[in-house]
C-alpha angles and dihedrals in degrees: 000000000000117000113189111156113153094004104095092266095303121118119247105235124203135175119244088249091053092050091048091052091050092049091048091051091048091049092048093049094046100040103030117014100040094049090049093051092043089055092049090051091048091052092046091049090055090060092073133241106056097189093071098028106113094190091053094046092046091046092052089050090051091049091053090051092048091047091049090051093047091052091047094049093044092051093043092051089055091052102046129095112215112219102208101155128077117238117259091234104057093170089079133063116259138151112308095023123135103226128191118202132184124208129211090272093057093252113146126207129180123210136176113219106230140159122287090251094059106039114131117163091198086066094039092252110148121192113246086225094060118107092244094050093047089051091051098050112110094011124132135217112294093014118138118234124199113204133178115240132178087264096050130271123342129191121216133174125225105237101169138015120191134171127195127205114254114263108244128200113248 
């Protein structure tokens, strides 16, 4: 089932871990954070003049931001396609793979190809929509990949491809 609204006809892929993190954030905002801020606004409103009440004004602003994020997460979770199965051909790079590449200087970097909503370079999570990830998809071990960078074209070699089973809730 491909869901692709608002993405130029392409599905928005996400890993099971990414979906779980989004659902946990949504649950936290809805069940914990929003009730806390609502209570703080209620208490600030009870103090009187709301027009000069900084706690009330700030609390209302926080509520708007929380509600905006809740709407975003709810909509996004409806639009994503969770990729929870490993590809049959694990000798090639596909969504969810951990890929190690080596550049001309012998520097290695390892990335996991993930959905745009979960990319985080500090964890090595690279958006499947990035130029590097798009160049890597379908490649095999020891294949050269030419990718456009802000400094021009760069060639890297795929030195490792790994997949991990999706983490399931027990």
